[in-house]
MIVEXRO-116422 format. One record per residue (C-alpha): x, y, z. Coordinates in Angstrom, 3 decimals, decimal comma. Example, Ala and Ser with C-alpha at 12.3 -4.5 7.8 and 13.67 -1.06 7.14 Angstrom:
! residues 2
X=12,300 Y=-4,500 Z=7,800
X=13,670 Y=-1,060 Z=7,140
END
This chain:
! residues 442
X=66,415 Y=-67,690 Z=-12,091
X=66,161 Y=-68,711 Z=-15,878
X=62,821 Y=-69,995 Z=-17,798
X=64,028 Y=-70,599 Z=-20,922
X=67,388 Y=-71,267 Z=-21,797
X=67,119 Y=-71,009 Z=-25,470
X=64,493 Y=-70,461 Z=-28,229
X=64,268 Y=-72,552 Z=-31,424
X=63,582 Y=-69,996 Z=-33,633
X=60,063 Y=-70,046 Z=-35,560
X=62,020 Y=-69,319 Z=-39,280
X=64,346 Y=-72,759 Z=-38,636
X=61,442 Y=-74,660 Z=-37,051
X=58,936 Y=-73,700 Z=-40,368
X=61,414 Y=-74,103 Z=-43,026
X=64,256 Y=-76,371 Z=-41,766
X=63,328 Y=-78,855 Z=-38,954
X=60,779 Y=-81,009 Z=-40,958
X=63,669 Y=-81,569 Z=-44,522
X=66,009 Y=-82,397 Z=-41,694
X=64,302 Y=-84,846 Z=-39,943
X=63,522 Y=-86,734 Z=-43,514
X=67,091 Y=-86,494 Z=-43,841
X=67,701 Y=-88,275 Z=-41,294
X=64,900 Y=-91,208 Z=-41,618
X=65,973 Y=-91,924 Z=-44,919
X=69,384 Y=-91,998 Z=-44,095
X=68,431 Y=-94,422 Z=-41,348
X=66,695 Y=-96,864 Z=-43,247
X=69,256 Y=-97,072 Z=-46,603
X=71,996 Y=-97,789 Z=-43,825
X=69,741 Y=-100,809 Z=-42,588
X=69,268 Y=-101,582 Z=-46,635
X=73,125 Y=-101,940 Z=-46,973
X=73,756 Y=-103,493 Z=-44,202
X=71,260 Y=-105,954 Z=-45,381
X=68,939 Y=-106,075 Z=-42,076
X=65,913 Y=-105,086 Z=-43,353
X=62,371 Y=-105,962 Z=-42,233
X=61,872 Y=-105,402 Z=-38,645
X=64,721 Y=-102,353 Z=-38,404
X=63,316 Y=-100,809 Z=-41,800
X=59,981 Y=-100,830 Z=-40,747
X=60,848 Y=-99,323 Z=-36,813
X=62,569 Y=-96,631 Z=-39,008
X=59,535 Y=-95,697 Z=-40,586
X=57,396 Y=-95,676 Z=-37,390
X=59,836 Y=-93,338 Z=-36,093
X=59,780 Y=-91,005 Z=-38,870
X=55,945 Y=-90,990 Z=-38,735
X=55,470 Y=-90,531 Z=-35,509
X=58,307 Y=-87,507 Z=-35,764
X=57,160 Y=-86,636 Z=-39,233
X=53,631 Y=-85,790 Z=-36,748
X=55,127 Y=-83,945 Z=-34,036
X=56,596 Y=-81,649 Z=-36,123
X=53,869 Y=-81,281 Z=-38,425
X=51,384 Y=-80,919 Z=-35,246
X=52,613 Y=-80,952 Z=-32,215
X=55,858 Y=-78,361 Z=-32,070
X=53,333 Y=-75,393 Z=-33,160
X=50,989 Y=-76,275 Z=-30,683
X=53,508 Y=-75,020 Z=-28,115
X=55,315 Y=-72,577 Z=-30,055
X=55,755 Y=-69,714 Z=-27,808
X=54,430 Y=-66,468 Z=-29,158
X=54,838 Y=-62,298 Z=-28,481
X=53,589 Y=-59,200 Z=-29,485
X=54,812 Y=-57,829 Z=-32,381
X=56,550 Y=-54,253 Z=-32,227
X=54,911 Y=-53,005 Z=-35,406
X=51,162 Y=-52,235 Z=-35,571
X=48,217 Y=-53,188 Z=-34,754
X=50,901 Y=-55,352 Z=-32,545
X=49,435 Y=-59,055 Z=-33,364
X=50,657 Y=-62,104 Z=-31,153
X=53,404 Y=-63,245 Z=-33,249
X=54,857 Y=-67,394 Z=-33,198
X=58,426 Y=-66,884 Z=-31,710
X=59,934 Y=-70,233 Z=-32,124
X=60,387 Y=-73,800 Z=-29,511
X=61,034 Y=-71,996 Z=-26,137
X=63,706 Y=-74,674 Z=-23,737
X=62,774 Y=-74,398 Z=-20,713
X=65,682 Y=-74,301 Z=-17,590
X=63,026 Y=-76,832 Z=-15,596
X=62,293 Y=-79,351 Z=-18,731
X=65,728 Y=-79,705 Z=-19,177
X=66,301 Y=-80,240 Z=-15,749
X=63,338 Y=-82,439 Z=-15,540
X=65,423 Y=-84,539 Z=-17,363
X=69,026 Y=-84,042 Z=-16,494
X=67,395 Y=-85,512 Z=-12,907
X=66,183 Y=-88,340 Z=-14,442
X=69,588 Y=-89,045 Z=-15,993
X=71,402 Y=-88,447 Z=-12,599
X=69,168 Y=-90,732 Z=-10,763
X=68,820 Y=-94,158 Z=-13,123
X=72,821 Y=-93,452 Z=-12,841
X=72,420 Y=-93,956 Z=-9,065
X=70,389 Y=-96,798 Z=-9,478
X=72,488 Y=-98,516 Z=-12,018
X=75,582 Y=-97,923 Z=-9,793
X=73,724 Y=-99,119 Z=-7,135
X=72,659 Y=-102,329 Z=-9,227
X=75,774 Y=-103,103 Z=-9,319
X=77,263 Y=-103,193 Z=-6,477
X=74,176 Y=-105,578 Z=-5,199
X=75,036 Y=-107,459 Z=-8,384
X=71,205 Y=-106,714 Z=-10,286
X=71,124 Y=-107,141 Z=-13,746
X=71,159 Y=-103,062 Z=-15,147
X=68,926 Y=-104,030 Z=-17,226
X=65,702 Y=-104,266 Z=-14,989
X=67,012 Y=-100,989 Z=-13,809
X=66,858 Y=-99,805 Z=-17,193
X=63,275 Y=-100,846 Z=-17,721
X=61,887 Y=-100,087 Z=-14,640
X=62,748 Y=-96,581 Z=-15,606
X=61,105 Y=-95,523 Z=-18,347
X=57,794 Y=-96,694 Z=-16,035
X=58,998 Y=-94,279 Z=-13,180
X=59,296 Y=-91,462 Z=-15,142
X=56,453 Y=-91,487 Z=-17,029
X=54,223 Y=-92,454 Z=-14,093
X=56,424 Y=-89,735 Z=-12,041
X=54,894 Y=-86,721 Z=-14,750
X=51,376 Y=-88,382 Z=-14,244
X=51,594 Y=-88,015 Z=-11,005
X=52,889 Y=-84,473 Z=-10,825
X=50,293 Y=-83,571 Z=-13,022
X=47,367 Y=-84,894 Z=-10,895
X=48,372 Y=-84,320 Z=-7,826
X=48,450 Y=-79,897 Z=-9,437
X=45,074 Y=-80,576 Z=-11,074
X=43,177 Y=-81,717 Z=-7,570
X=45,208 Y=-78,919 Z=-5,603
X=44,176 Y=-76,426 Z=-8,391
X=40,641 Y=-77,709 Z=-9,578
X=38,861 Y=-74,934 Z=-10,222
X=41,103 Y=-73,861 Z=-13,096
X=40,121 Y=-77,156 Z=-14,479
X=36,902 Y=-76,699 Z=-14,476
X=34,725 Y=-76,058 Z=-17,995
X=31,314 Y=-76,170 Z=-19,649
X=32,191 Y=-79,685 Z=-21,112
X=33,583 Y=-82,037 Z=-19,745
X=36,045 Y=-83,029 Z=-22,731
X=37,279 Y=-79,169 Z=-21,980
X=38,043 Y=-79,916 Z=-18,991
X=39,650 Y=-82,731 Z=-20,167
X=41,741 Y=-81,239 Z=-23,181
X=42,474 Y=-78,618 Z=-20,196
X=44,418 Y=-81,006 Z=-17,919
X=46,297 Y=-82,552 Z=-20,281
X=47,346 Y=-79,179 Z=-21,410
X=51,209 Y=-79,013 Z=-19,297
X=52,410 Y=-76,161 Z=-21,481
X=52,279 Y=-74,235 Z=-18,923
X=53,445 Y=-75,645 Z=-16,014
X=51,516 Y=-77,165 Z=-13,365
X=53,455 Y=-80,382 Z=-12,416
X=54,254 Y=-81,222 Z=-8,260
X=56,816 Y=-82,528 Z=-7,193
X=55,554 Y=-84,582 Z=-4,591
X=52,903 Y=-86,518 Z=-6,577
X=55,950 Y=-87,296 Z=-8,899
X=57,643 Y=-89,099 Z=-5,858
X=54,625 Y=-90,721 Z=-5,615
X=53,681 Y=-92,167 Z=-8,958
X=57,048 Y=-93,091 Z=-9,139
X=56,816 Y=-95,385 Z=-5,743
X=53,929 Y=-96,305 Z=-7,452
X=55,653 Y=-97,553 Z=-10,699
X=57,833 Y=-98,929 Z=-8,293
X=55,313 Y=-101,088 Z=-7,015
X=53,568 Y=-101,934 Z=-10,166
X=56,607 Y=-102,703 Z=-11,959
X=57,362 Y=-105,295 Z=-8,814
X=54,161 Y=-106,955 Z=-9,244
X=54,029 Y=-107,558 Z=-13,210
X=57,725 Y=-108,641 Z=-13,245
X=57,280 Y=-111,023 Z=-9,313
X=60,571 Y=-108,900 Z=-8,291
X=61,312 Y=-108,287 Z=-4,616
X=59,138 Y=-105,104 Z=-4,226
X=60,277 Y=-103,425 Z=-0,460
X=63,619 Y=-104,680 Z=-1,840
X=63,632 Y=-102,875 Z=-5,053
X=62,393 Y=-99,984 Z=-3,717
X=65,172 Y=-99,489 Z=-1,162
X=67,605 Y=-99,672 Z=-4,237
X=65,892 Y=-97,225 Z=-6,059
X=64,208 Y=-94,126 Z=-3,851
X=67,683 Y=-92,991 Z=-3,008
X=67,691 Y=-92,007 Z=-7,254
X=64,249 Y=-90,519 Z=-6,673
X=65,152 Y=-88,428 Z=-4,099
X=68,039 Y=-87,086 Z=-5,674
X=66,281 Y=-86,665 Z=-8,962
X=64,225 Y=-84,271 Z=-6,837
X=66,705 Y=-82,453 Z=-5,314
X=67,398 Y=-81,180 Z=-9,853
X=63,725 Y=-80,747 Z=-9,990
X=63,860 Y=-78,022 Z=-7,828
X=66,902 Y=-76,554 Z=-9,020
X=64,554 Y=-76,511 Z=-12,562
X=61,931 Y=-75,013 Z=-10,293
X=64,544 Y=-71,724 Z=-9,166
X=65,133 Y=-71,208 Z=-12,815
X=61,116 Y=-71,030 Z=-13,441
X=60,430 Y=-69,442 Z=-10,600
X=58,064 Y=-70,723 Z=-8,855
X=57,440 Y=-72,625 Z=-5,651
X=58,816 Y=-69,768 Z=-3,644
X=58,087 Y=-68,400 Z=-0,600
X=57,482 Y=-65,663 Z=1,641
X=59,291 Y=-62,466 Z=2,502
X=63,431 Y=-62,626 Z=3,332
X=64,780 Y=-59,944 Z=4,479
X=67,758 Y=-61,578 Z=5,753
X=70,524 Y=-61,527 Z=3,271
X=69,466 Y=-65,096 Z=2,152
X=65,866 Y=-63,347 Z=-0,150
X=66,126 Y=-63,459 Z=-4,251
X=64,176 Y=-61,048 Z=-6,092
X=62,379 Y=-62,435 Z=-8,674
X=62,399 Y=-60,753 Z=-12,719
X=58,695 Y=-59,777 Z=-13,847
X=57,457 Y=-63,444 Z=-15,542
X=57,978 Y=-65,091 Z=-12,101
X=55,358 Y=-66,339 Z=-9,877
X=56,300 Y=-64,605 Z=-7,139
X=56,704 Y=-61,345 Z=-8,735
X=52,971 Y=-61,482 Z=-10,651
X=51,396 Y=-62,716 Z=-6,893
X=53,157 Y=-59,351 Z=-5,337
X=51,956 Y=-57,121 Z=-8,119
X=48,400 Y=-58,524 Z=-8,000
X=48,017 Y=-58,526 Z=-4,499
X=49,817 Y=-54,852 Z=-4,080
X=52,758 Y=-55,742 Z=-2,353
X=54,792 Y=-54,549 Z=-4,992
X=53,208 Y=-51,075 Z=-4,382
X=52,913 Y=-50,703 Z=-1,276
X=50,299 Y=-52,700 Z=0,044
X=50,579 Y=-55,670 Z=2,401
X=47,143 Y=-57,249 Z=2,095
X=45,282 Y=-61,059 Z=3,117
X=42,159 Y=-62,240 Z=1,261
X=39,090 Y=-62,427 Z=2,465
X=36,597 Y=-63,461 Z=0,049
X=37,459 Y=-66,309 Z=-2,455
X=34,323 Y=-65,574 Z=-5,150
X=34,950 Y=-62,457 Z=-6,030
X=38,156 Y=-62,562 Z=-4,665
X=38,621 Y=-59,278 Z=-2,888
X=41,313 Y=-58,218 Z=-0,830
X=41,632 Y=-56,458 Z=2,539
X=44,563 Y=-53,555 Z=3,137
X=45,972 Y=-55,249 Z=6,043
X=49,555 Y=-51,990 Z=6,825
X=50,502 Y=-49,307 Z=4,133
X=54,504 Y=-48,389 Z=4,238
X=55,083 Y=-45,044 Z=4,144
X=55,731 Y=-43,509 Z=1,156
X=55,026 Y=-45,646 Z=-1,280
X=52,528 Y=-45,482 Z=-4,363
X=49,749 Y=-46,798 Z=-2,015
X=50,002 Y=-43,687 Z=0,638
X=50,209 Y=-41,812 Z=-2,020
X=46,688 Y=-42,688 Z=-2,890
X=45,870 Y=-42,895 Z=0,674
X=45,025 Y=-47,049 Z=0,779
X=45,198 Y=-47,382 Z=4,719
X=43,898 Y=-50,598 Z=6,505
X=40,935 Y=-51,507 Z=6,557
X=40,194 Y=-50,719 Z=2,820
X=39,133 Y=-53,475 Z=0,414
X=39,954 Y=-53,941 Z=-3,235
X=40,037 Y=-56,625 Z=-6,032
X=43,492 Y=-58,013 Z=-7,457
X=45,042 Y=-56,525 Z=-10,755
X=44,984 Y=-59,186 Z=-12,729
X=47,741 Y=-59,163 Z=-15,362
X=46,861 Y=-62,334 Z=-18,049
X=50,502 Y=-63,500 Z=-17,298
X=51,658 Y=-61,278 Z=-20,254
X=50,974 Y=-57,649 Z=-18,912
X=54,245 Y=-56,757 Z=-19,904
X=54,738 Y=-58,123 Z=-23,043
X=51,527 Y=-56,292 Z=-24,025
X=52,764 Y=-52,922 Z=-22,205
X=56,540 Y=-53,331 Z=-23,970
X=54,032 Y=-53,230 Z=-27,711
X=52,213 Y=-49,946 Z=-26,715
X=55,191 Y=-48,898 Z=-25,560
X=56,996 Y=-48,706 Z=-29,145
X=53,605 Y=-46,572 Z=-30,708
X=53,433 Y=-44,091 Z=-27,696
X=50,950 Y=-45,703 Z=-25,737
X=51,068 Y=-47,237 Z=-21,789
X=49,806 Y=-49,866 Z=-19,838
X=48,277 Y=-49,304 Z=-16,798
X=48,442 Y=-50,762 Z=-13,134
X=45,333 Y=-49,670 Z=-11,437
X=44,084 Y=-50,849 Z=-7,804
X=40,347 Y=-49,323 Z=-7,019
X=38,678 Y=-50,290 Z=-3,885
X=35,935 Y=-52,347 Z=-3,831
X=33,589 Y=-48,331 Z=-2,430
X=35,230 Y=-46,937 Z=-5,548
X=36,862 Y=-43,757 Z=-3,698
X=40,469 Y=-44,496 Z=-3,880
X=42,502 Y=-45,450 Z=-6,875
X=46,215 Y=-46,314 Z=-7,407
X=47,189 Y=-45,466 Z=-11,315
X=50,756 Y=-45,232 Z=-12,441
X=52,401 Y=-46,861 Z=-15,777
X=52,657 Y=-50,259 Z=-15,735
X=56,530 Y=-50,182 Z=-16,395
X=57,537 Y=-47,475 Z=-13,835
X=56,970 Y=-50,342 Z=-11,269
X=60,194 Y=-52,333 Z=-9,843
X=61,725 Y=-54,701 Z=-12,602
X=62,153 Y=-57,221 Z=-9,904
X=59,676 Y=-58,399 Z=-7,084
X=60,303 Y=-57,700 Z=-2,923
X=63,298 Y=-60,728 Z=-1,351
X=61,784 Y=-63,678 Z=-0,819
X=62,881 Y=-67,260 Z=0,365
X=64,526 Y=-69,150 Z=-2,151
X=62,526 Y=-72,394 Z=-0,869
X=62,911 Y=-74,304 Z=-4,005
X=67,050 Y=-73,815 Z=-2,726
X=65,712 Y=-75,313 Z=0,528
X=64,156 Y=-78,344 Z=-0,837
X=67,536 Y=-78,585 Z=-3,063
X=69,969 Y=-78,963 Z=-0,549
X=67,311 Y=-81,271 Z=2,270
X=67,227 Y=-83,405 Z=-1,587
X=70,782 Y=-83,633 Z=-1,148
X=71,316 Y=-84,281 Z=2,368
X=68,214 Y=-86,900 Z=2,102
X=70,205 Y=-88,638 Z=-1,027
X=73,373 Y=-89,242 Z=1,209
X=71,290 Y=-90,441 Z=4,256
X=69,481 Y=-92,964 Z=2,452
X=72,564 Y=-94,448 Z=-0,040
X=74,894 Y=-94,596 Z=3,738
X=72,460 Y=-96,392 Z=5,609
X=71,282 Y=-98,983 Z=2,892
X=73,981 Y=-100,902 Z=3,488
X=72,953 Y=-100,548 Z=7,464
X=68,988 Y=-101,478 Z=6,660
X=68,123 Y=-104,142 Z=9,195
X=64,926 Y=-105,910 Z=6,486
X=63,840 Y=-105,135 Z=3,397
X=61,543 Y=-101,270 Z=2,976
X=63,025 Y=-100,243 Z=5,739
X=65,484 Y=-97,709 Z=3,751
X=62,208 Y=-96,810 Z=1,647
X=59,995 Y=-96,332 Z=5,154
X=63,029 Y=-93,704 Z=5,932
X=62,254 Y=-91,897 Z=3,475
X=59,038 Y=-91,445 Z=2,925
X=59,001 Y=-90,162 Z=7,258
X=62,399 Y=-87,795 Z=6,300
X=60,971 Y=-86,326 Z=3,283
X=57,008 Y=-85,428 Z=4,666
X=59,132 Y=-83,967 Z=7,114
X=60,819 Y=-81,838 Z=5,181
X=58,330 Y=-81,068 Z=2,967
X=55,782 Y=-79,837 Z=5,771
X=58,315 Y=-77,468 Z=6,999
X=58,887 Y=-76,390 Z=3,729
X=55,086 Y=-75,566 Z=2,667
X=55,663 Y=-73,032 Z=5,735
X=57,377 Y=-71,258 Z=4,429
X=56,454 Y=-71,026 Z=0,865
X=53,406 Y=-68,354 Z=0,136
X=52,365 Y=-70,113 Z=-3,279
X=50,198 Y=-73,124 Z=-1,968
X=46,562 Y=-72,438 Z=0,100
X=44,942 Y=-74,254 Z=2,898
X=43,294 Y=-77,460 Z=1,361
X=39,553 Y=-79,435 Z=2,232
X=39,114 Y=-76,278 Z=5,409
X=42,084 Y=-76,271 Z=6,890
X=45,099 Y=-74,571 Z=7,077
X=47,449 Y=-76,718 Z=5,559
X=48,464 Y=-77,430 Z=2,045
X=47,778 Y=-80,506 Z=-0,192
X=51,202 Y=-81,555 Z=0,584
X=51,675 Y=-80,988 Z=4,324
X=48,263 Y=-83,206 Z=4,509
X=49,946 Y=-85,942 Z=2,474
X=53,124 Y=-86,005 Z=4,561
X=50,421 Y=-86,950 Z=8,177
X=48,733 Y=-89,183 Z=5,777
X=52,016 Y=-91,163 Z=5,023
X=53,722 Y=-90,559 Z=8,106
X=52,598 Y=-94,178 Z=9,587
X=53,508 Y=-95,897 Z=6,820
X=56,758 Y=-94,493 Z=6,939
X=56,794 Y=-95,734 Z=10,159
X=54,965 Y=-98,957 Z=9,458
X=57,675 Y=-100,048 Z=6,675
X=60,934 Y=-98,958 Z=9,646
X=58,610 Y=-100,751 Z=12,287
X=58,390 Y=-104,439 Z=9,792
X=62,117 Y=-104,476 Z=8,132
X=63,534 Y=-103,938 Z=11,787
X=61,651 Y=-106,396 Z=13,509
X=60,379 Y=-108,842 Z=10,424
X=62,335 Y=-112,388 Z=10,882
X=62,848 Y=-112,568 Z=6,635
X=66,183 Y=-112,501 Z=5,456
X=67,395 Y=-109,606 Z=2,662
X=65,940 Y=-111,045 Z=-0,829
X=69,238 Y=-108,831 Z=-1,811
X=71,597 Y=-109,214 Z=0,792
X=74,887 Y=-108,443 Z=-0,211
X=76,961 Y=-109,971 Z=-2,422
X=79,639 Y=-110,884 Z=-0,086
X=76,859 Y=-113,076 Z=1,623
X=76,926 Y=-115,346 Z=-1,705
X=80,650 Y=-115,140 Z=-2,531
X=81,082 Y=-118,168 Z=-4,097
X=77,466 Y=-119,169 Z=-4,935
X=76,124 Y=-119,439 Z=-8,841
X=72,115 Y=-118,950 Z=-7,865
X=70,925 Y=-115,907 Z=-9,215
X=69,795 Y=-112,809 Z=-7,544
X=65,812 Y=-112,407 Z=-7,443
X=65,968 Y=-108,866 Z=-9,540
X=67,857 Y=-110,631 Z=-12,843
X=70,882 Y=-111,976 Z=-13,145
X=74,561 Y=-111,582 Z=-11,055
X=77,172 Y=-109,846 Z=-12,791
X=80,359 Y=-109,433 Z=-11,534
X=82,015 Y=-107,243 Z=-8,832
END
């Protein structure tokens, strides 16, 4: 796991970033003038410069990470701009996915400009879909006293909150909307694009592994992975008591109450006389408990980890920094998902030339990804049941989409319509234009 690949220091951002940006914009404008291409080109540079200035002036300070100063009074201070592993993999997924689709477009003699234009909308819709899916699944987190505050929480993605399934559905929706607007064959273009989306899912899941989210349940096999203190798996085990030897289950939502199922012998929980049937409130770390503890340790003070039974008869208390530095081993479901998405991409890529009709590759993508995701969710423990069921929202979505996928496969198999984008060899010697754009040399 590596949530943060690097941090651009606050001092550089505050002192040098804006002057460097202004210099770049000025050089660009001067180049346009010297090249005798003023007017629109200069205006474009000015617009880009203004947008960049706004981002540097207001957006960058808002998304800088903070940390507790080691000097008293241990206040939060800006540290810099974190380059997150998840974000880097998200961008890499976009470029690799688009590159894969461009390879297929060249094979099918489809204008690559069509694919590049589509990629922008797929990327945008993928982010919106991923966020919308997360908001629906964790809707309680976004409830606020006012509508404006609720909307503010929904659009604030700096602390995470994206669901891969939502990006897949959002991207497919963008393909449909783009084809409708440009009067292009929806199913034919969807068949071409969907392998690029699934390879993007594979890389996105590596980003999840780097981020420490989307983790699985306890794993005693050599496949198990231990995550550090900043990861979701560690925080979950910290709050539920698993790190101190307690296996628990939730018995109440409001307030959240956990019940002890079992206690490991010779564990801190056993030493505190916790026993099956005891009920306690989870420890709330606030996400930065260890940062606080490190800051306090410089002045000789300690941040305590404490669990108290609801009846007040038993208490477990010990210094937070004395807890293990890594979580108990869990299934790396992120890597399982990456392997599944790579295999799915290979199946879809090599099935494309064998398709019977338009929409068949999309149909198989929906069915196979839905199956993989349903099984993946059975291993994960970070997703809760939705709408009164024991199934996660991703599992419910898979069940809803299965008929759609099988319907597309059946339509492609038994429809008498010819392929909208037939193999180029069927059009050899023809000067007609492909329905998705101008043909390109083979």
